N, C-alpha and C positions, 0 to 999 in steps of 0.2 A: 745059200742060194745066191747066185749072181747072174744078172742079165747084162751082157756086154753090148753096149749100145753103139759101138763104132768098130766095125771090122769089114774087110773086103774079101770076096772070093773071086780070084782072077784065073782065067785060063784053066778052068776046073777039069777039062778033059785032057790036059797035057801033062806029061810026066813031071815037069817042074812047076806045075800050076799050084794054086792054093785053093783047096776045096774044103767043104765042111768036115770031112774026115780028118784032114790035116789040123784044122782048128780044134776039133774035138780032142784029138790026141794031146794037145798042149793045154787046153782050157778045162777039160772035165776034171782033171786032178785038182784044180784050184776051186772047184765048186761052181763053175760056170755051167748053167743048165739051159741057157737060151741066149739068143742074140738078135739085134736089129741090124740088118744088112745095109750097109752104106754103099750104094752103087749108082752110077749114072745110067747104066743100061737097064732101065726099069723092067721092060718086058722079060728079058732074060733072068733078071733077079727074081721077079715074081713067079716065073715058071719054076725056078729052082726052089723057091720057098714053098710052092705047092706040094712038093714031094719031100721036103726036108723039114720036119717039125721042130728041129733045133731053132729054126728061124721064126721068130714071133712077129716080125714086121720088116718092111722094106722102105727105105727112104731114098728117093732118087730125084733127079732134076727134071724140071719141065722148062723147055726153052722159052725165053721171053718172046712175045709176039702175039699176033691175032689168033693163033691156034691154042693159046693157053687154056681157055675155058673148055674147049672140046677135049683136050688131052686130060685135063683134070677130071672131067666127067667120066671118061673111059677108065682111068686108073682107079678112081674112087669106087668103082663098082666092085673092086677086089678088096675085101676087108684086111688083107695083109699089107696093102699100101697104106703107110702111116704118115707120110708127109714128103716134103721136098727139101732139097739142098741147093743153096746158092753160094757162090763165091762173092767176095766184095765187089768185084768188077761188074757183077750182074745187077747190083743195086746202087752203085756209086753215082750214076746219073740216071735216076729213075724216070721211066716214061710215065705219062699220065695214067696208064692202065695198071701200074704196079700195085697201088693200094687197093683198087677194086678187085684185082685178081687175088691178092692175098686175103682180102675180106671174104672172097668166095672160098678160099682154102680154109679159113677159120670156120666158116659156116658148115663145112664138111667135117669139122672136128679133127683136122689134120694140123701138123705143126711145121714150122719153118726152121731148118738147120742152116746156120751161116758159118762159112769158113773164110778165113783171111779177110776179116772186116776191120780188125784193129790195126792201126799203123805199125809197121815194122814186124809183122808176123814172122816168127822164127820156127824152124823145125822142118823135118822131112829130109830125105836123101838130097845129096848135092844137086842132082838134076832138077829137083823140085824147088830149090831156093831161088831160081830165076823166075818162077811164076809170080804172078801178082801177089803182093805182100800186104795189102791193106793200106788205106790212106785215111786222112782225117775226114774226107768226104764219105767214104764207105762206112766209117764209124758213126758219123752223124746221121747217115741214112738208116743205119740199124736202129738208132735211138728213135728216129722219127717214125719208123714202121711200128715199133713197139708202143710208142706213145699214141699214135693215130689209131691203132687196132689193138686195144687192150684185151680183146677176146682171143687174139692170136698168140699161141705159145711159140716163143722165139728161143732157140738154142744157139749159143755161141760155142763152137767146138774148140777143143784143144786148149782150154783155158785162155782163149783169145789169141794164142800164139805167143804168149809172153816168154821171152828168153829167161832161163834160169841159170844163175851163177852161184847159188848157195848163199847169197846175201839177201837182206831184206828187200821187199818189193820197192821199186823206185817210186818217187812221188807221182811221176807221170802215169804209171800203171795203177797206182792206188786211186788216182782221180778217175781213170777210165772205168775201173771196177766199181767205184762209188756211183758213177753216173749210170752204169748199167743196172746196178742193184736198186737204184731209185725207181726203176720200172718193174713192177712185180711180175710181169709176164716174160721176163728174160731169165733163162737158166744157163748155167755154165757146165759144159761137159768136161769133166776132168779126164781127158783122154790123151794118149801119146805123151804122158808126163816125162818119161826119160828122154824123149826126142827133143825136149826143150833145153837140154844141157848144153850150154855154150862153151864149157871148159874142156871138153874132150878133143883130142887131136884126131886128124883124119884117120879112119880105120880103127879107132879106139872105141871100146865099149863105153857107154855112158855110165857114170857112177851109180852105184846102188845104195850109197850112204843115205840113210834116213835123214840125218841132220842137214844134208844138202837141199832136200826138197821141203823140209818142214817150214821155213819162212814163207814159201809160196802157199802151202796148204793152210798155214795159219791165216794169211791175208785173205784167202778165199773164204775160209770158214767165218772169219770175223766180219766179212762184208756181206756174204750171201746167206750164211746160216745153213742149217741142216736140211732145209726143204728145197733148196735151189741148186744143189750140187749133185752130180751123179756120174757113174763110172762108164768108161769106154777104154778099150785097149789100143785101138788103131793097128791091129794085126792085119796083114803081115808087114805093114810099113814100119812098125816099131822094131822089127828085127834088125834093121840097119844100125841100131844103136845097141844091139845085144839084148833087147827085151824080148824074151820068149813067152810073154804074158805073165808067167809066174813072177818074174823079177818086178814088173810094174805093179802087180797086185800086192806084193808083199809091202811095198811102200805105203799105198793108200789103206791097206788093211790095218797096218799098225796105227796110222793116224786116226782112222775112224773108229777103230775098236777102243781107243782111248777116250772117245767121245760118248761111248755107251752103246748098248745093243740096239736101241731104237734108231740112233743116228746112223749106225752101220747098215741096218736094214734099209733105211731110206736111201742111202748112198748107192748101195749095190743092187737094189731092184725096185723099191717102192716109188721113189721119185720118177724113175723112168716109166713106170706104169701110168702115173699121172700125166706125163708129157706125151708119150707115144700111144697111150690107150691100148697097149697090146693085150691080147688075151692068151692064156696058157694053152699050149697044144700038147703038152706032155705032163704027166703027174709030177715030175720033178720041177716043173715051172709053177707049181701051186704050193707054196710053203704052208706049214702048220699055222703060222701067224697071219694068215690071209686077212 
């Protein structure tokens, strides 16, 4: 059983859109039985989730400002709403209401996903590379949020956006990982792994060589351990590097299966349940080892 904690459904009513059936076609064969939908359009995502039991939760943004509390109240009435997502630029220069608002989020047992908070975030299609890529200020703000609100579950997406070149993790990234790991309420989402490959040429598929990603996975494992790492595909964004879900899963499945059955279960579904507090909606989302 696998719960994919990071994928998007876009333009689902259009012929070239990406909808749950498209995802299911690729993911079911790999043992993916549920997903947490990552989308900024919360109402549309929640409406889709209501009729699609593959979706065990929705994580979307709430715009910073005076309407945050009212929006959180409205969304939290739906049990499928599991948390919010912010980019580094949303927290880089925090307003005085940020910590109180996030304290309110924690009080409702929802989590905070953070994207592009580590300096030099790498990954995504070329058009996305021009987006905000994280700064020292957004990284320090991430640590401050986690330190100030120990009851808030904080998720750093896409392994922080670290570029992967097949070599050991740089001292700079080792230090960032260590500082995040020192705060027990920060988790790392191992999502979009192949999208971090810096060695591929334009238009070329990312390598599938296990040895290429192993130094990164070793560093994450040695720093965060089996309880604070979990799986996400980043579908369909990951397709731009040739990852059709199966290719990315093969890499992490090999790594975590070598760590033992319990570690593999934690990575592929148990840790995500602790973070997102999702509830099964299908029999296939309730494993025998519950």
